[in-house]
N, C-alpha and C positions, 0 to 999 in steps of 0.2 A: 165625416169625421170633427170633431166639436172644435169650435173657434180656438179656444184654448189650448188644444192639441196644435191644432197648425200655428200656432205663435210658438210656442215651445219647439214644435219641428224647425220651423225657420230661425229661429234663435240657435238651437243646435245645431243647424247647418250652417249659420254664419260663424258659429263657436272654429265649427269641421274646416270650412273655409280660413278662417285664420291662423286655427293651428297647423294648415296645409301651408299656407304662404309663409308664417314663420319657420317650417321646419324646412322649407326648401330655400330660403333666407340664411339658414345656418346652413343646409347643406352646401351652398356657395361658399359659404364663409370658410367654412370648413375645407373645403375642397381646396380654396384659394391658399388656406392656411396650411394645408397637407403639402399642398404643390409647392409652395416657399420650402417646407421642411425636407421635401424628398431634394429637390436641388441642393439643398445646402448637403445633405447626406452624401449625393449621388458626386458633388464637390470635393467632398472629404474622400471619397473612395478614388476616385482621378488622381487628386492629391498625394494618397497611399500609393496607387501603383506608380506612379511619376518617383516618388521617393523609393520603391521598392525598385524599380529601374535605373533608379541614380540617374533621373534625368531632371531632377528638379534643380530649376533655376536657379533658388536660393543655398542648394549644398552648402554646408558650412566646409566640409572636408574639402580642400584643394581638388582641384583637377585638371589635367595635360590639356592647353590650349588647342592642340591639334594631336592627328593619330602621328604625323611626322615629327612632332616634337619629343614623343614618347619612343616612337622606334630609336630615333638618335640619341634619346638619354640611354636606354637599354645597350646599342651598340656601344655607346661611350663608356658605360660600365665594364660591359664585355670586353674589349678591345683596349687589351691595354700595354705595358711597357713588355712583358711577356710575350706579347705577339711578335715585338720587332726583337729582341733581345735571348729570348731562348727557344721557341720554336724554328728558326731557321738552325740552331746550334745542334736540336735535337733531330732534326732530318737530316743534318750529314753525319753526325754521329751513329745514325740508328738505319743504315742503308738508304741515303738520297732519296730518290723517289720512292722508293718502295717503303718507304716510313708513311705515304700518305694512305697507304691500303689498310696498315691497322689502324689508325688516326681515325679514318673514316668510319671503318667499320665501330669502332667505340663511340665515335659522334653517334651513331645512332641507335646504339643499344644501352648507354648511359646518358650521352651528352642533352641529345635531342628530350628524351622521354622525361629525365627528371626536371630540364627548365620548364616543360611543358605542364609539369606537376606544380612547380613553385609560381609559373606565373596564374594558373588557374585558382590555387587556393587563395593566393593574395586578390586576384580579381573580384571572388567571389564574396568572399568574408569583408574585404577591403578594411583590414587592419596591416598593423606591422608582422612581423616574427613571433612577436610574444604572444598576441592576442589571437593569431591564426593556430597556432599549436594548443593555447589553451582551449580554443573552440573543438578542434579537431578530438583532442584528447588530455582533459584538464592533467590526470596523472604524468604525461609527457610533455607537459608545459615548459620543460626546463630546457627543450631544444633550441626554446626562443632566445632563451638568457644566453643560452652557450653562443649563438648565432652573433649576440652585440659584443659578449666578452672577446670574440674573435675578431668582431670588425673592429674594434679599439684596438686589439694586438696590433693588426696589421697597418691602420691607419697613422699607429705611432711613428712606424718604420717607411710607410709608403712614401708618406711626404718629406722625410729625409731625402728620399731620390730625388723629389721634384726638386728640393732646395740644392740639390747638386747641380741637376739641371739649370735650375736659375743663373747659379755660380758661372757656369760653363757659357749660358749665353750670354752674360752680361761681358765676357772675357773676350766674346766674337767678335767686339766690335773695334777689331785694330790690325794692322798689317805690316808684318805678316802677326800669324795666330801666335798666343804665347808660345805653345808648347812645340812649337815649330822648329826647334833647335833646343841644343843642350845650352845652359847657361854658364860664363866664365867664373870661375874664382876673382874674388876680388883682386886688384892691382896686379893681378896677372892673367897669362893668356892660356891658363890650363883648363879644361873642361873639368866639370862639377864629377869628380869620381864616382859619383851614385850615377848620374846619367848617363856615363861614360858605359858604365858597366851592362844596363841596363837601354832604354831610348829615353827620346825626346817626351814623347808621350806620355810611357810611363813614368818617368821619373815627376813628371807635372802632375800627373795623377793622385801619386802616392805623396810625393813632398809639398808641391806648390799647394794643391786643392787639399787633400786630406792633412797633412802633415801628421802622417800616420806613427802610431808606435808600435814598437816591437813585439807586444804582446797584448793580450786583452785585459792582463793585469796591472798594464800601465797606463792609467788613465791620461794623464800628460796634461788634464785642463782642458777649457773650451775652446775651438775654434772659432773664434769671433766672427771672421767671413762667414763661415757656415752657418754660426746662430744666426745672425741676420738675415740669411738667405732662407732657414727654417722658418723665421718668424714673417718674413715675405709670404710664404707659400700658406703660411697657416692663417693669414688675412686675407688672401684670393679666396680660399677654400669658406673662410666664414663669408666672406661679403656675398658669395655666389650661395651659399645654403642657408641665410640667414632668413629667407622668405622660402624657404622649404624649395617644392619645385615651381611655384611662383617665378622665383629670381633664379633657380639652375636651369630652369628649361630654356631661359631665353640665351643664357651662356652655352649652350648645348649646340646652338648650330654653329656657333665656331669652334666649341673644343671637339668635337666629333667630326666633323667635318675637315677642318683645316689639316689632320693629319694624313688623309689621304688626297689634298694637294700636295702636299711635301711628298709623299712617296711618289707620286707619278711624276714628279719633277726630278728626282733622285734618281726614278729607273730611264726614263727618257735620256738625262745626262751621262749615267753610267753607261749607257749602251753605245754612248757615240766615243769613248775613252777605250783604248788599247788594253784588252785584255779580259776584258769584263764579259765576253763568252767564255772565256774558259774558264772561270767562276762558275756560271750558270749550268754549262756543259757538266762540271762536277759535282755542281751540286742535285742535279737530277738524274745522273747516272745511276741506275737502281742496282743495290746491292743485295740479290734475292736470299742469297744465305743467311744474310743476317737478320731477318726478317723473321725467322722460326725461332729465334732466341726470346724467351720469357721476357728478359729484361727492357726489350723493345716496346713488349706490348705492355709491361706495366707503366714506363715513361710515359708511353702514347696515350695510356687513361689517365694518368696525373694529371696531364697536360689539357686534356679534353675536359678534365673537372675542374682545374681552375682558370680556364681561359672563360668558360660561360660563367663565373662569378658562382658557381654552385655552394649551398649551403651558407653564404656570408650575410642573407635578408635583405641584401638590396634589391635583388630581383624581386622579393614578396612585395617589399616598399613601391616601388617605382608601380608594379600591377595595380595595387591598391587602389590608386589615384583612377581608374579607368572605370568606366561604365560597366555595367555587369554583362552587357549583351555584347561587349568586344570579342573580334575572334583570336582568341590568345594563342588557340593553336597554329594559326599562320604567322603570329609574332615568334612563337619559337621556333619554325621552321626556320623563317626571315632570318632573324637576328644569327641564329647559329650557323648557316650559311656565310651570312655575310663576315663572321668572326673568323671560320676557315678561309675564306678568301681572302681576306686580310694578312692572314697567317702568310700564304702562298705570297700574296704579293711582295709584303716585306722581307722574305725569303729571297726573292727575285733581288731585290734592292740590294739586301745585304751583301749576298755573293757576288751579285755585278759590281757592288763596289770592292767587296775584296779579291775578285779577280784581277780586279785592277791594280790594288794594292800587291796584290801576289807576283804580277808583272811585273811592277817596279822594284820589289824586292830581289826577283831574279833576275832582273839585269844588271841591279849591285852586285849580286854575287857573280856571275858571268864575267863581270870588267874584273873584279876581286881575283878570280881564280884562272883568269887569262895573264894576269902579271904576274902570278905565281909562276904558270907555263913558260912565260918568256923568261923569269930568270931562272930556272931550271935548266932551258935551254942556253942562257950564258954561260952558266956555271959548270956546263959539261956535264949535269947528270941525265938528261935526256939527249938523243940523237935527232937531229934537224930531219933526217930521212923519214923517222917516222911522224912526222906531221906532213898532211898532205900539202900539197903546193896550193891551192887555191886559196888556202886559211890565211887570213890576214887578222891579226892579233889586235890592231889597233881599233878594227870594228867589224869583230867576232860575230856571228849570228846566233842564236841559239840553237840551231841547227849545227853548224860547223864545230859549236863549242862541244856537243854532243859526241858527235863523231871523234873528234880530238880526246875526248874524256873516255870514251871506250877503247881507243887504240891506245892510250895510255895504260889503261887497266890491264889489258891484253898483255902487252909487251914486259911492264913493270909488275907482274902477279905478288910475286913476293915482298917485293919493295912498295907496292901501292900506297898501303897505310901510312908510311913513314911521311909520303908526298905528302898528306895533308890538302889533297883537292877535295872539294864536294862536288856533287851531279849536278846542283843548280837547274832542279826539275818543279815545276810550277806546282805540281801536285804536292809534293812535299808542303810547301806554303801554305797550301790549301788544306791541308790536312790537320794544321793546328787549328784545333776547334777551341773557339771561344765563347765564353756566353755573359751573360749578366753587365754586371760594369766593365768588366773586361772587353767587352766589345764595343759599348755605348762610348765609354771614356778613354779606350785605349787603341784598339784598331778600327774603330770608324774615325776618331779623330785624328789620326796618325794619315789614315789614308786622304780626308780633306784636307789635309794641308797639301796632296801634290794636285788638289783642283785647282784650273783656274778659279780666281776670284773667290778664293777659298775662305774669306771671312762670310762673305752672303751665305756659301752652304752653310757654313756652320750656324749662322745666326737662325739658319731655317732648320737645321736637324735639331736643335735644342729646346726650340721653340714648340718642334714637334713631339718633342718626349714630354716637355712642362703640360701641353695639352694632353697628350694620353695618360698621363699621371692623374689630370686633372679630372679627367671623365671616370676614371675608376674610383677616384677618393669622393667624386659626389653620390654616388653608389654606396661606397662605405659608409660614409656619412649619415646617409638616409638610412639605413640597415639598421644605424644606434638611435638616431631620433626619432624616428617613425613609430616603433615600437614603444619605445616609452613616453611619447606624446599620447599615442591612443591608449594604453594603459594606466598613465598616472594624472592623464589629463593636464599636463603641464606645458604653457605658451613656449611655443616652438622658437622664438628668437633669443629670449634667455638663454635656452637648454643649449642653442647652437654654439652662442657665444662660449657660453661656462664650458661646453665641450670642448672646442678648438683650443680655450685658453689653459684648461687641464692637458690635453695632448701637448700642447708644447711645452709645458714645463717640465712633464715627463719625457719629451722627446728631444729635452738636453742630452740627456743621457747617450746620445747618438751622432751628437755634433762635439765630442769629446775627442781628441787624438785616437783615443781607441774605440771611438761611436762605431767604424766599419764594423768590427767582428761581433758588436752588439748587432747590427743590421744583419748579420749573416745567420746569428743564433735566432733572433725571430723570426727568420724567413724560413727556417728550417724546422722550428720546431714550435711555433703559437699557432700556427694556423694547419697544417699538412695532416694531421692524425685527427685533430678536434672536429675538421670540417668533413674527415669522409666518417666519422661516427655520426655527425648531424644528420649527415644525410641519407644515410642508411636508416636512421630513426625516422626521417621524415616520409620515406617511403614504406616503411612497416607501421608507419602510424595511420596514413592515409588506405594502405591495401588491406593490413589485417585487423587495425582495431576500429577505425572508421566503417572499414567493409567498402571493399573494390567496387560490387556492385551498386552499392548506392552512389559511390564516388561516380561512377560512370554515368549513372542516371542525371545527378546532379547538372553534369557536363552536358547532355543532350539537352535539360532544360534551359540551362545561361547559353549554349553555344547555337542551339537550333537544330541541330545535327550529333548523331551519335558518332563519337570519336572513333579510330578505327580499334579493330578488336587487337592489333598488334600492342595499342598501349596497354591493353588489359595484362597482358603475358608480361611485357616489359615490367610494368611498377609492382607486379606479385611477385614474378619468380625471377629473371633474367637480371633486373639492376641493381636489387638487392643483393642476389648471390655474387656478381661481378664485383661491386663495392666492398661486400665483405672479402673476397679473395683479394684484392686490390690494399685493403687495411692490411689482412695478415702480413701479405709481402714486404709491404711497407713497414711494418713492425719487424719482421727478420732482417731486413736491409738494414734496419737503424740497430739492430743488437749484432749486426756481422760489421758494420761498419762503427766502432766508435765515435761517440761524438767528440769534433774536434773541427779547428779552422785554419785558413791559410793566413799566415801571419807575413808582413812585409819586414824581410830583416836587412835594415838599411846597409851595414858594413858588407853586405854580398849583392845587397841589390837584386834579391831574388825571392820568391813566396816560399817559405816554408810551412806544411804541417804541423802543429801542435794541437795538444787535448787539452780540453777547457781545465781548469783548475776546480776543485772540488767545488768551492762555492759556485761557480759556471754549470757543471753540474745540475747541482741545485736547482738554479734558475733555470735550467733547459725543461727539466722536470715539474719545476711549479708552474710553468707558463700552461704544458699539458694541461695538469692538474684543473689549476683555476679556469681554463678554459671548458672541461668536462663537469665538473663539480656540479653547475644548475641541473644537469639531468636527474643525477641519482636523487640531491638532495630535494627538488620539488617533487621526485614521487614520492619518497618517503612521506614528506608532511601531507600529499593529498591521499597517499593510500591509509594513513594511520588519522586524518582527520586532523592535524597538531594544531592548524589555522582555521577558522570559522570563515568561513566565506557567506556566509548567507546574502549579502548584498548581491552577490551574483555579479560583481563587476568585473570579474576575469572573462565571464561569458556573454555578457552584451555588449551593445554598441549604441550607443547615443548623441546623435548630432541632432542641431537644430534643424538640419537641413539634408537630405540624402542619407537616414537615418535607418538602420535596419529594426523593424517597427517591433519585433519579439526581440524582449529581455529574458533569457534564459537564468536560473537560480541554480538549477544545479542539471549543467549540460549533458551528461553523462544518463541521465535517466530520460532526455528528450529522444521520442523518436523520430522528430523531423529531421530532413537531410539538410544541407546547406541550401539546397535551394528555395524547398518548401516550408518557409518560413510564414506563419501568419499575417496576413494582412487584415485590415479592415474588412473587407468584404466579406471573410472567413469568422469572422466574431458575430455575437448574437445581434440582431437589429436595434436599434431603437426601442423601448418600451412605450407605445404611445396608448395604450388601452385597445379592449377589444369591442366595445362598445361606445355609441354617443347617447347621453341620457339628455332628455328635453326638462330640466327640474322646473321646478315652479317659478325660480327667479328668472329663469331662459338663459342660465350661463352656461353652455354644453361642456361636456368632457369629452375628450377624443382618447380612444385607444387604435393603432394601427396594427392590423396584424401583418406577418409575413408571408406573403404569397409561396408557393413552393418552388417558384422559378426565382426566387431571391429576391423579386419585386417586392413593392408594397402593396397592398390589395386594402381596401375600406371596407367595414361593413356598417349598414346604420339599423339599430332596432331601436323603435319609439317604445320605450318600456312603459311609459307613465300615459301613455294617451288612455283616453276611455274607449271602451270597446265601441264600435261602429254599430249604430242599429241599422238593423237589416232596412233596407228600404220595400217600400209597399211598391210591388208590380200591378 
C-alpha cells in the first residue's frame, strides 16, 4: 500500500476513533440527561398517583385527623334529638317491642343501602352535594341545591330547640328547680290559675319559658330571653364550624360521646328508682296485632329515613373529606347500628324514668281516692262490711286499693260512676303518649323533680340535649357550606359567619311568643316531602342514569372488593319503590289530615288543635315548593342549554393538592366512570425525539420513544456519520 494511502488510512482511523469517543461521550451525557428526565417524569407520576389516592400530604382539601373523628362526626350527625324524644314514643305507640321488627327490616332495605350510597359518592367524587349530583348527571344537578335549601330550613328551627335547651340548662343551677311547684299570685296565697289547671312543669314551659300566645296569628313580640339563647346557640355553631371539619372535628369528641355518658348514668340511676322496671316492662311488651297495621310501617320508614340524616347532604359532605380507599361500607353498617342501639338505649332510659314518674303519680292517685272512700264510708254511702278487715286506708298498698276498687265497683254497679273513683293503674299513666318537646320539657322535667339531687340531673339532661343538637347542626351546616365552597370557590370562614348571621336573623321568627307554632310548621312541611323526593332521585340518578353496573365497578375499584349483590337490587329496585310508596302515603296522610297545629289556650290551660290561617297554608306550600324548585329548574336549564357552561366548572374539581386530575367539560359525553379518571400515566408521554443527531457543531438533539410497556426506551442513530470503509483483511 502506498505511503500516502497509509497516512490517509491512519488519519481516517484517528477521525473514526475521535468520532466514537465523541459518540460515547454524547451517549453518556444523553443517558445521564435522560435518567434525570425519567426520574422527573416518574416523580410526577408518583405524585399524580398520590393525588389520585388522596394521599398527597399537601392536599388543600381538609381531611379528618383520624377514622375515629370521622365516625364520631357521622354518629353525631345521625344521632340527634329524634333518637331521644321520638323513637321511644313511636315504640310505645306502635306495639312496644314488636315495633323493633319493622324498624330493623326497613333499616336493612332503606336505611343502610341509601346511607352507603351517599357515603360512596361523597367519598369518591370528594365534593359536596351540588358537585356530586352535577357530576353524576348535570340534568339532575338540582338535587344538590334542594338538599342545601332543606338543610337551611332545618337549621333555622333546629337551633331554636338548642336555644330552648340552653335556657333550661341555665335555669337548672338552683334548688328547688323553678318548675318544681306552681307559683303563687302576688300578695295572696292563691296558686296561679293556669298552673293549677295544668301542672307546674307544663305551666313553666308554656308561660315562663315560651310565654306563648294563643295562636300563630298573635305574634306577641320577641321573647328576649329566648332571643339571647338563640344568639348563644348560633355563636356556638359558628365558632365550631368556622374552620370546617378542622375545628368541628375536635368538638365531636365531646359532643358525640357525652350523650352516651349521660344516658348510661340516667339508666343506672333510673333502675334504682321505684317503678322503673314497670316502665321498661310496659315498653317492651309486644303487641303483635298492631305490627300488621300499615301506619306502623309508614312511621317506622319515616323514622329510619330521618334518623340517619338521608338526603340532607351532611353525610355526603362529611364523607367527601375521606381518603378514596376508605371502607365506607363498613362505616355505613357501623353508624347505622350505632344509631339503632342508641335509640334503644334512649328508649330504656325514657321509660325507666317515666315508669318512676308513673309510680309517683299512681301513688298520689291512690292516696286521693282512698280519702274519697273514707269520706263515703263516713257519709254512709258505703257499708263498712264490704271493706276487707286487713285494709288500712292510712297506708294503703296498690294491691289493697285494687281489691277495694273492684269490690265497690261490683257492689255499687249502678251508682259507681257517680262515686267518682279512679282505677289508678300504672298502665294508664304509661299509656299517655308524649313526644318531642312534650317529653323533653314537660314529662321528663317533671320526673327529674322527684330525683334526689334533681338540679344535678337536670343540668346533665339539658347539657346532653345541647350536645345532641349540636352534633346534628354540624352536619346540617356542613351540608350547606361544603357544596357552596366546592362549587363557587368561596372561602369557608366568611361563608360560615355569613350563613350563621343570616340564619339568626331569620330565626327571630321562632323566638316570638308565637314562635313555637312556626317551629311546628317548619318541622312538618319544610323537610319531610322534599327529602323523600331528593332521596328517590338520588337512587334513580345512580342506578338508572349513571348506571348501576358502572357504579358497582367503581365501588370495586375504590373499596378493593365487590359489594354484595344485595345492594345492586336494593339500589335499583327495592329502595326506590319503597321510598315512592312512603312518599305517596305521606301525601295521602297530609291530605287526610288538614294542615294544623296545637295551640296552648291560657284560659283553659289546655292544648287545642287549630287550622292554619290562609297565609299559614300559603307558607306551608311555599316551603315545599322552594325546597323542590331547583330540581325541575336545573333540569330545564340543562335540557334546553339555556346557560353556556363551556368552562366545565360544574363537573371539574381543581385543588392545589388532592385534586382530580381530569377536568370534564361535558360530563354527559364522558364514558369514564367515577373511578376511571385519567391520570398522567395514561396520557401521552413527553415527546423528546426519535433520534439523536451528531451535528457539525456537536450539539445533540434527543428524542425518546415510549416503549410498549410504558417505560421510556432510547434509540441512537448516527445519521451524519461517514460510511465506514471496509477494512482490508
